[in-house]
BAFINU-234746 format. One line per field, with one value per residue: residue number from 1; residue in one letter; z, x, y of N, C-alpha, C, O in turn. Coordinates in steps of 0.001 Angstrom, whole numbers. Atoms other than C-alpha are relative to their C-alpha. Layout:
<kelums>
pos	NUM, ...;
code	a, ...;
nz	Z, ...;
nx	X, ...;
ny	Y, ...;
caz	Z, ...;
cax	X, ...;
cay	Y, ...;
cz	Z, ...;
cx	X, ...;
cy	Y, ...;
oz	Z, ...;
ox	X, ...;
oy	Y, ...;
</kelums>
This chain:
<kelums>
pos	1, 2, 3, 4, 5, 6, 7, 8, 9, 10, 11, 12, 13, 14, 15, 16, 17, 18, 19, 20, 21, 22, 23, 24, 25, 26, 27, 28, 29, 30, 31, 32, 33, 34, 35, 36, 37, 38, 39, 40, 41, 42, 43, 44, 45, 46, 47, 48, 49, 50, 51, 52, 53, 54, 55, 56, 57, 58, 59, 60, 61, 62, 63, 64, 65, 66, 67, 68, 69, 70, 71, 72, 73, 74, 75, 76, 77, 78, 79, 80, 81, 82, 83, 84, 85, 86, 87, 88, 89, 90, 91, 92, 93, 94, 95, 96, 97, 98, 99, 100, 101, 102, 103, 104, 105, 106, 107, 108, 109, 110, 111, 112, 113, 114, 115, 116, 117, 118, 119, 120, 121, 122, 123, 124, 125, 126, 127, 128, 129, 130, 131, 132, 133, 134, 135, 136, 137, 138, 139, 140, 141, 142, 143, 144, 145, 146, 147, 148, 149, 150, 151, 152, 153, 154, 155;
code	m, s, l, f, s, y, l, k, q, t, h, y, i, t, w, i, f, l, p, a, g, l, r, m, v, t, i, l, l, f, g, e, i, a, i, l, g, l, f, i, g, s, l, l, s, g, f, i, l, g, i, a, l, p, t, a, i, v, l, s, l, i, s, a, i, n, p, f, i, s, v, n, l, t, k, h, f, l, k, i, d, d, l, l, s, n, l, s, a, v, q, l, i, t, l, s, l, t, s, a, l, f, s, g, v, c, h, n, i, y, f, y, f, m, h, m, s, k, q, p, l, v, d, t, v, g, m, f, t, g, d, f, i, g, c, l, l, l, l, y, i, l, s, l, t, i, k, v, i, r, k, s, v, a, s;
nz	1289, -108, 1158, 1026, -59, 1333, 254, -901, 663, -877, -1286, -683, 925, 777, 857, -674, -1406, -775, -1352, 12, -142, -1355, -885, 164, -589, -1447, -484, 173, -961, -1399, -327, -557, -654, 1039, 226, -841, 564, 1265, -324, -556, 1079, 933, -694, -22, 1372, 218, -683, 735, 1270, -272, 207, -1158, -920, 297, 1243, -290, -771, 887, 964, -742, -265, 1269, 370, -935, -76, 1303, 295, -920, 513, 1272, -254, -650, 957, 998, -660, -262, 1226, 768, -908, -233, -1408, -736, 288, 1381, 748, 1418, 598, 1452, 725, -96, -1342, -102, 816, -665, -1159, 502, 565, -1080, -767, 839, 176, -1266, -270, 1004, -147, -1297, -32, 925, -526, -963, 738, 707, -935, -611, 1119, 213, 1289, 1095, 929, -870, 708, 462, -1188, -514, 896, -242, -1295, 142, 780, -810, -1124, 534, 385, -1228, -734, 741, -92, -1333, -319, 694, -744, -1215, 384, 346, -1234, -773, 676, -197, -1413, -223, 701, -738, -1275, 309, 419;
nx	-374, -1295, -881, 504, 1467, 565, -20, 961, 1032, 1158, -339, -978, -972, -833, -890, -1306, 369, -1241, 134, -230, -1446, -351, 347, -1018, -1250, 203, -58, -1373, -896, 408, 595, 1352, 482, 509, 1421, 760, -129, 735, 1428, 400, -101, 1109, 1240, 48, 285, 1419, 771, -200, 725, 1421, 431, 729, -884, -198, -770, -1357, -689, -310, -1023, -1253, -537, -523, -1173, -1109, -388, -430, -1429, -780, 46, -722, -1440, -561, 4, -1037, -1305, -235, -221, -1126, -1155, -420, -382, 577, -777, 334, -1253, -10, 1327, -88, 1183, 1008, 573, 808, 1203, 827, 605, 1042, 1085, 701, 756, 1075, 992, 728, 771, 1054, 1025, 686, 814, 1124, 971, 794, 822, 1046, 1022, 655, 651, -723, -664, 886, -838, -1045, -1205, -673, -537, -1120, -1138, -447, -680, -1231, -954, -435, -799, -1250, -882, -379, -955, -1257, -724, -559, -970, -1248, -604, -563, -1164, -1090, -411, -790, -1296, -777, -401, -1032, -1228, -606, -489, -1157, -1183;
ny	540, 662, -39, 906, -5, 206, 1437, 601, 783, -108, -618, 851, 586, -902, 793, 6, -178, 12, 555, 1453, 159, -432, 1115, 1046, -491, -22, 1390, 489, -635, 82, 1301, 146, -1220, -886, 288, -918, -1341, -48, 58, -1301, -981, 218, -363, -1466, -439, 273, -1044, -1253, 109, 152, 1386, 534, 705, 1427, 120, -462, 1045, 1138, -416, -189, 1346, 523, -793, 235, 1414, 516, -161, 833, 1374, 97, -165, 1186, 1113, -248, 131, 1419, 772, -534, -59, -1385, -111, -1125, -1205, -352, -22, 362, 182, 57, -466, 1068, -63, -1215, 206, 1012, -662, -904, 815, 692, -982, -537, 1055, 155, -1209, -157, 1033, -111, -1212, 63, 961, -777, -958, 738, 474, -1167, -703, -1247, 107, 393, 754, 545, 430, -1221, -661, 799, -243, -1373, -75, 781, -804, -1139, 486, 548, -1110, -702, 845, 115, -1275, -229, 1056, -329, -1115, 598, 801, -922, -683, 960, 155, -1230, -57, 1035, -418, -1117, 534, 856, -780;
caz	-108809, -109008, -111410, -113247, -112834, -116598, -116475, -114043, -115150, -112185, -108673, -107523, -110623, -112198, -115048, -113123, -109374, -107455, -103997, -105031, -105384, -102102, -100393, -101832, -100815, -97306, -96870, -98267, -95874, -92701, -92919, -90808, -88914, -92214, -92437, -89558, -91055, -94478, -92950, -90949, -93931, -96237, -93647, -93244, -97022, -97129, -94576, -96496, -99728, -98017, -98391, -96097, -93022, -93847, -97380, -96113, -93637, -96253, -98835, -96201, -95221, -98856, -99454, -96388, -96513, -100264, -100652, -97586, -99024, -102491, -101186, -98959, -101614, -104159, -101702, -100834, -104383, -105900, -102892, -102292, -99087, -96396, -97338, -100906, -102291, -106050, -107018, -110648, -113301, -113201, -109431, -109677, -112465, -110585, -107382, -109388, -111272, -108121, -106210, -109106, -109633, -105950, -105616, -108864, -108312, -104597, -104889, -107873, -106327, -103491, -105915, -107881, -104861, -103474, -106877, -107180, -110575, -113806, -115762, -113380, -115982, -117485, -114003, -112927, -115982, -115373, -111718, -112521, -115093, -112815, -109857, -111990, -113425, -110032, -108358, -111080, -111045, -107280, -106987, -109623, -107740, -104514, -106258, -107720, -104365, -102606, -105217, -104894, -101084, -101073, -103585, -101551, -98300, -99964, -101241;
cax	90075, 92883, 95786, 94077, 90422, 89897, 90575, 87733, 85369, 82958, 82823, 85015, 87098, 89948, 92136, 95285, 94818, 97969, 96506, 96601, 100360, 100600, 98813, 101334, 104325, 102891, 102390, 105860, 107495, 105434, 103860, 100844, 100641, 99980, 96579, 95304, 96634, 95201, 91832, 91664, 92852, 90275, 87542, 88407, 88414, 84976, 83656, 85147, 83568, 80201, 80067, 77570, 79202, 78470, 79805, 82824, 83641, 83423, 85421, 88027, 88393, 88797, 91278, 93360, 93347, 93719, 97172, 98392, 97258, 98619, 101993, 102465, 101416, 103720, 106614, 106206, 106000, 108633, 110961, 111067, 112960, 111849, 114639, 113253, 116696, 117085, 113445, 113197, 110808, 109019, 108533, 107244, 104825, 103636, 103089, 101090, 99077, 98225, 97151, 95122, 93387, 92482, 91319, 89378, 87562, 86791, 85610, 83421, 81879, 80782, 79573, 77615, 75827, 75061, 73680, 76336, 77574, 75609, 78494, 80445, 82811, 83624, 84080, 86322, 88535, 88654, 89575, 92116, 93765, 93857, 95159, 97757, 99150, 99088, 100843, 103434, 104328, 104781, 106527, 109052, 109620, 110126, 112528, 114575, 114618, 115896, 118656, 119744, 119787, 121765, 124241, 124771, 125185, 127665, 129896;
cay	-10839, -13359, -13591, -16458, -15397, -15430, -19195, -19833, -22599, -22612, -21172, -24088, -24836, -22871, -24109, -23109, -23578, -22636, -23482, -27161, -26826, -24952, -27848, -30309, -28195, -27771, -31532, -32287, -29824, -30292, -33766, -34703, -31417, -29664, -31392, -29271, -26053, -26868, -27732, -24491, -22433, -24002, -23545, -19852, -19450, -21052, -18563, -15633, -16891, -17365, -21143, -22886, -24447, -28135, -27697, -25757, -28539, -31304, -29344, -28454, -32114, -33134, -30312, -31215, -35012, -35649, -34071, -35959, -39293, -38576, -37352, -40376, -42880, -41289, -41012, -44685, -46039, -43742, -43920, -40165, -39460, -37025, -34592, -34465, -35208, -35280, -34876, -35910, -34668, -38039, -37759, -34171, -35084, -38179, -36173, -33628, -36256, -38188, -35116, -33724, -37058, -37501, -33903, -33736, -37009, -36565, -32967, -33712, -36802, -34531, -31843, -34447, -35934, -32468, -31391, -28705, -29902, -30026, -31550, -33807, -35256, -31850, -30389, -33270, -32791, -29035, -29432, -32143, -29870, -26831, -28811, -30603, -27372, -25620, -28551, -28919, -25218, -25016, -28388, -27337, -24075, -26092, -28458, -25604, -23805, -26928, -27335, -23696, -23875, -27122, -25727, -22540, -24518, -26903, -24097;
cz	103, -1314, -1148, -65, -1369, -394, 883, -796, 770, 1273, 700, -890, -827, -772, 441, 1450, 872, 1437, 66, 159, 1379, 1015, -58, 673, 1526, 589, -115, 1071, 1459, 402, 570, 595, -1023, -275, 790, -564, -1308, 235, 494, -1084, -1004, 619, 57, -1387, -334, 639, -758, -1302, 190, -260, 1278, 837, -319, -1266, 233, 770, -898, -993, 671, 343, -1268, -365, 893, -43, -1327, -300, 915, -514, -1280, 178, 590, -886, -1015, 603, 234, -1284, -825, 849, 132, 1485, 630, -230, -1418, -863, -1443, -573, -1519, -626, 92, 1370, 163, -788, 665, 1243, -450, -547, 1089, 792, -801, -193, 1262, 236, -966, 171, 1300, 85, -874, 321, 1003, -729, -697, 961, 710, -1057, -242, -1354, -1039, -1023, 764, -723, -479, 1185, 585, -847, 215, 1298, -42, -703, 826, 1160, -481, -338, 1234, 814, -694, 96, 1369, 414, -714, 689, 1284, -322, -340, 1228, 853, -615, 219, 1441, 275, -636, 772, 1343, -234, -345, 1050;
cx	1390, 762, -560, -1529, -641, -6, -988, -1090, -1315, 453, 1129, 1138, 686, 1008, 1458, -298, 1246, -166, 164, 1489, 483, -317, 1068, 1314, -101, 95, 1418, 940, -357, -698, -1394, -559, -592, -1481, -859, 31, -771, -1507, -493, 39, -1130, -1329, -158, -301, -1471, -886, 89, -796, -1500, -544, -660, 922, 151, 828, 1449, 783, 402, 1098, 1355, 647, 609, 1299, 1204, 501, 537, 1479, 879, 57, 824, 1504, 582, -23, 1133, 1390, 339, 377, 1178, 1252, 568, 311, -583, 753, -227, 1246, -223, -1378, 133, -1280, -1121, -679, -911, -1302, -924, -668, -1166, -1196, -830, -876, -1186, -1113, -843, -924, -1171, -1130, -776, -890, -1246, -994, -896, -929, -1169, -1130, -727, -695, 621, 712, -999, 738, 1156, 1274, 815, 647, 1190, 1243, 554, 767, 1316, 1068, 543, 885, 1352, 981, 467, 1023, 1352, 817, 656, 986, 1334, 710, 644, 1274, 1199, 525, 876, 1387, 888, 499, 1101, 1316, 700, 559, 1275, 1239, 467;
cy	-604, 102, -836, -21, -207, -1479, -753, -715, 61, 702, -766, -471, 1083, -827, 52, 342, -162, -510, -1525, -292, 396, -1094, -1088, 408, -24, -1403, -542, 567, -290, -1298, 81, 1281, 976, -238, 981, 1422, 150, -8, 1360, 1082, -125, 411, 1520, 571, -204, 1048, 1320, 4, -203, -1398, -494, -884, -1495, -230, 407, -1063, -1157, 377, 210, -1336, -598, 715, -261, -1440, -532, 226, -852, -1442, -115, 161, -1275, -1229, 158, -138, -1471, -746, 491, 183, 1420, 138, 1266, 1313, 505, 134, -432, -299, 59, 541, -1034, 35, 1227, -133, -1011, 565, 886, -773, -670, 961, 531, -1030, -166, 1190, 138, -993, 184, 1239, -152, -1105, 709, 980, -699, -402, 1137, 863, 1377, 10, -469, -855, -637, -429, 1204, 720, -755, 225, 1402, 134, -771, 835, 1158, -408, -528, 1122, 772, -774, -21, 1286, 173, -1094, 230, 1163, -526, -766, 888, 731, -907, -164, 1211, 84, -1012, 387, 1113, -453, -812, 819, 961;
oz	546, -2344, -2315, -495, -1453, -1398, 970, -1701, 176, 1392, 1443, -399, -1467, -250, 28, 1765, 1283, 1963, 1103, 868, 1937, 1957, 971, 1400, 2204, 1610, 800, 1556, 2295, 1583, 146, 466, -681, -738, 260, -657, -1539, -447, 21, -1172, -1440, -45, -191, -1523, -981, 35, -952, -1700, -787, -545, 2376, 293, -377, -1302, -262, 515, -841, -1190, 74, 271, -1242, -763, 456, 68, -1336, -734, 502, -532, -1426, -482, 150, -829, -1298, -10, 75, -1323, -1538, 375, 20, 2331, -63, -22, -1815, -1706, -1715, -1199, -2071, 47, 242, 1455, 746, -320, 681, 1481, 162, -269, 1036, 1072, -277, -197, 1194, 569, -549, 90, 1283, 519, -464, -76, 980, -424, -718, 682, 1193, -754, -556, -1711, -852, -1796, 675, -202, -336, 1091, 1049, -313, 244, 1344, 488, -253, 879, 1444, 154, 50, 1338, 1317, -61, 308, 1453, 1139, -152, 806, 1619, 375, 98, 1360, 1384, 109, 471, 1677, 933, -65, 895, 1806, 585, -146, 839;
ox	2332, 222, -413, -2109, -1759, -617, -931, -1693, -2374, 1604, 1910, 2056, 33, 1523, 2243, -698, 1592, 769, 560, 1873, 1380, 446, 1488, 1917, 845, 753, 1897, 1829, 536, -980, -2210, -1752, -1432, -2172, -1826, -1003, -1421, -2256, -1509, -870, -1691, -2182, -1245, -1053, -2094, -1860, -918, -1344, -2247, -1731, -172, 1779, 1285, 1687, 2364, 1970, 1540, 2045, 2393, 1867, 1715, 2274, 2342, 1703, 1488, 2145, 1941, 1120, 1618, 2276, 1633, 902, 1862, 2275, 1490, 1381, 1794, 2266, 1776, -530, -1058, 196, 326, 1345, -930, -1576, 651, -2291, -2287, -1899, -1991, -2363, -2140, -1846, -2234, -2344, -2060, -2039, -2294, -2293, -2072, -2097, -2308, -2301, -2006, -2039, -2348, -2156, -2115, -2119, -2285, -2304, -1844, -1187, -73, 1369, -1682, 114, 2284, 2369, 2037, 1780, 2152, 2340, 1770, 1818, 2325, 2212, 1754, 1892, 2379, 2148, 1645, 1991, 2390, 2028, 1844, 1940, 2396, 1935, 1761, 2278, 2318, 1731, 1895, 2381, 2085, 1655, 2090, 2381, 1925, 1562, 2194, 2362, 1445;
oy	54, 505, -474, -1017, -716, -1843, -1979, -139, 271, 1122, -173, -1128, 1907, -1816, -802, 1463, -1270, -1114, -2056, -1222, -236, -1310, -1616, -380, -427, -1605, -1212, -134, -426, -1499, 899, 1552, 1808, 669, 1528, 2083, 1170, 691, 1870, 1907, 880, 999, 2041, 1536, 638, 1497, 2000, 1032, -252, -1558, -230, -1580, -1971, -1110, -250, -1266, -1622, -385, -76, -1477, -1137, 77, -93, -1683, -1313, -714, -1317, -2062, -1044, -535, -1740, -2038, -792, -735, -1878, -1457, -302, 695, 1632, -166, 2165, 2391, 1530, 1026, -1403, -1340, 1030, 736, -670, -104, 1125, 281, -820, 295, 872, -427, -667, 670, 642, -679, -184, 1018, 358, -624, 189, 1150, 211, -1016, 539, 1051, -179, -159, 951, 1951, 2343, 987, -1476, -1581, -151, -218, 1229, 1191, -143, 386, 1592, 773, -306, 895, 1372, 240, -287, 1069, 1114, -204, 172, 1234, 485, -813, -38, 1155, -133, -625, 625, 941, -466, -209, 1067, 436, -688, 153, 1108, 91, -787, 355, 1678;
</kelums>
């Protein structure tokens, strides 16, 4: 039972999904190499949850590649540097929105074509919401942590 299990919409969708934020933080901190770690972690989670191997592989690929694409697109268009200096609220919200959109749409396209979703639009909105909130929470924590560390190093 997780902290937010009462917010679970389906087996794959939770209204607050902190792992989405963890994926973003991992990509922001470790770049391309994080894709491999996210893929392996998602695959292991799939095995633990009893998800069939082909489904676990596809979901792990989506879960590992989507945050990488969304982080790099957002960093490019919003000019976020690799040191994550001065992350603004707009940048954090845009990172969260982009990641949640990519994840929600890609996962639910797969669920729809595999007949795993009876309400694809409702499920997409639910996943988008959970991923957005999870990303935003962890990205704000990362941003505050970076500010505190920089302040303590500077003094």
